[in-house]
N, C-alpha and C positions, 0 to 999 in steps of 0.2 A: 504493498501500499505505498509505503514510503517514497518507494523511487516510480510510482505511479504519477503522486501527489508534483516532486518534484517538476519530473517530465513533464507536465501539464502547463508549468508557467516558463517552461523554455521558450525561445520565441520562433514564431512561422517560418519556414524552408523560404528562401528567398528566391524567386525566377532565376536570378541570374548567381555569379559566384561570389557576390560582395553582398555584405550584411552589417550595415554601419547603424546600428541601434545604440552606440554614443555618443554616435555623430562626431568624430574626430578625424575622418578622414576627408578633407582638403577637395571639394567638387570635382576639380582639375584632374588631380589625381585617382579621385573615386571613378571616373568616366575611362583614365587612360587604363588603368588594372582591369575594370567589365570589360574591355576589348580586349586587353592581355591576355588575361586566363581565358575567356573566350574560344580567342583564337589558336591560343595552344592547349587547351582541350581537344580542340576540333582538329590539330594537327597529330595529336600523340593518343589521344583516348587516355589523359592523365586529368584528373578531377579536382584543384584547385579550390578551394573554397574560405573566404577572410572574414571572421567575424566579429565583430565587435558590440559587446553586451556592456550595458551600465552597471551591470552587479552579476555577481556570482552568487546571488540569493543564499549564501553562510555555505556550501559548497566548495567542498575543493577544485582546485580549475581541473585537473585530470579528471574528476568526475563530474563535471560539466561538462568538459568535452568527449565524455563516451557519450551523455548520454545525446547529447548535439551530433556528434555521429551517427549512433545508432537512429534516431528519430528523424534526420534529415536522408539519410542514406547515400555517403558521398562517395565516387566511386563504383566501377560497375561492379557485379555478385560474380561475376567468371573472372574477372581480373583485378580486381578490388583494389584499383589504382586511384585512390581516395587519399587526398590529404585536406587537415582543416588547420588554419593558422587562425586561434583564436586568442582575443587578448579584452582584458579587464580595467580600464583605468582606473574604477574607481578601487578596486583590489589591489593596482599595479602587479599586475601577473599577467604571464603568456606563456601559449603553448603551442607547441607546431606538434599535431599528434597523422600520424601515418597509416594509414592501410597498410597492409600486410603485401601488397601485389608492388610496392614503393619501395620497402625497408632493406631490399639490397643495393641501392641505390642514395637512396635517403636513413641513415644509420641514427641513430638515437646520438652516436657522440657528432655526427658532421648537424644535426639537428639542434645539439646544442650547444656546438660552436657560431652557428648563424646566430642563436638568440643571443649570445654572450660577446660578442666579436662585432656582428651586424647590428641587430635592432636597437639592442641594450643600452650602446651610448648615444644612441639619436633620442631615443627615450628619456633618459635622463639630462640632457639638454632639454626638452621640451619640444620637438619633432616627432608629434604621434605619426602625422602623417607619412612625413621623410622614411621615419623609421619601418613604415607599414612597406610601402615602395621598396625600399632598400633589402627587406625580408623576404617581399616576395620574388624579386632581383636574384635575391641568393639563391633563393630556393629551388626556382627554374634550371639555373645552371647547376646546383646541386644535382637535381634528377636528371637532365641531357652529361651528366658526366658518367663516362666508364664505368660499370659494376668495378671490374679491376682496380681502378684505379682509386675509386671509393673508399677498396677494402684497404688497398694499400695505405691513405692517410688515415682511417679508424686504428691497421694496427699500431702503425707511428705515435697515433694518440695514447694507443695505450702502452705503449710502451714509454713514453715520459712521463705518463701518470707512475705509473711501477715504481721508474725509477726514482720518479717524487717520496713516493711511499718507503723508498730502501734507504735513503736519505734522510726522514723523518723520523727511522725506526729507534737509532744512537739514542735519540734527545729522550724516544719516549721510555727506553729501558733507563736512561739514568734518573730520571724524574720517578717510576719502580724503586729506583736502588733507594734513592734517598727519603721514598717515602718508607722504606722497610729501614731505613734509620734514623728516624724518628720515633716509628715506633719501639724499636729496640732498645733506642736510650733513654724513651721518656717512661718504660718498663721497670727499666736496672736501676735509673736516681727518683724515681718515684716509690720503689721497695724500697731502698735506699731512705731517703725523706721521711717515710711512715716508722722506721724505727728507730729515729735520731726525735722523733716532734718534743720530748721531753724537754733534750737539750739548747731548745730556741728554733733557728731559721735554716737548719739543715747543713751548714757550714760549707767546708772546702768542696765537697763530693756533690752538692744541689748548685752550685756557682759552676761548678764544670760540666756538670750535668746542663745547667741553660745556654753556655758556652755551644756544646757539641748543636743543643737542637736548634739554637739559631744559625748554627754555620751549614747542616744540613735544610735547612729551611730556605735559608738563602742561595746553596746551591741547586736546589730545587727547582725554583723560580729563574734561576737562569737556566737551564736547561730547556725548561718550557720555552723560553723565549724564543731560544734558535728554531722555535719549528714552523713549518709553512702552513697558510689556510687558503682559500680560495674557491671557486670555482663555482658549477653552476649542477642544476638538479635534473639530469635525467632519467631515464626508465617510464615509466609509466603506471594506470592504475584500472586501465579500461580491457572488459575481457567480451565484450562481443562485437556483433557486426554489424552493419547499417547496413544499405538497401540499394538498389535501382545503378543506375549510371548516368551520365550526363549531369548536368545542369537542372533540368525540368524533367519533369513526367516521370521520378523515379519512383519505384513502391518499394515494398518493404525487402528484408532479407537480403543477404548478402551482407558489401563493404569491406569488411575483415578488419574492424580497425581491434588489433587484440594489446593494446599494450606500448606500442612501439610509438618513440617520440621524445621531446625534451619540453620540460617547464621551466618559468625562471622570474625574473621580477625585476622593478628599477627601482 
């Protein structure tokens, strides 16, 4: 029942490839995108839909995109060549969701790179319309790339991330070591302090314990400061598929949206 209620609040499927319910795409950009995506669909059979919504109604963008893709039926039932580019400006969230038929060319990593490197910088600068146009251009360029080249780029990106994780491992190990030292000395000097309470403030043993604890804490903090962060959120959370084919007149069934894509924010 909860899914049906949420689905009922979704916007109606547009007649063309653009739904600008949030009114953030400049009229000239909207007209150009509409013509470009119609021509691309006619030439390749790949259906790219751009949707902006004023609100996600409290849903995660992954869940909202899943329901939108299922309800609208983006891409053909047999080819599953659909892609949804969803933008929610109020929540400052966006998602590229891909059907199964496009995932060899538009991998999760490549979707994330487009969000991170192409769209998000423009959104942060306040150019939402320009970011959408640039994002669509990058999506089309990626879909037109040879699958072998797309796979090579993805493997290089995965290797880069693995190297970053390996570099962070010593810092994590250092933090764990100093945490263990803190616990150990706290236990040792804590016992000593309890045995000498009738003598006053703990004496030399307590002072040494404090020095050791402060040294360990400082080392742990310095180790943590060397770690690196950043990135984008990939993967997805959808399990079902939409329907039909083309931009107009597609019915239920098919679509093939199974979790491919990436999400981001600005």
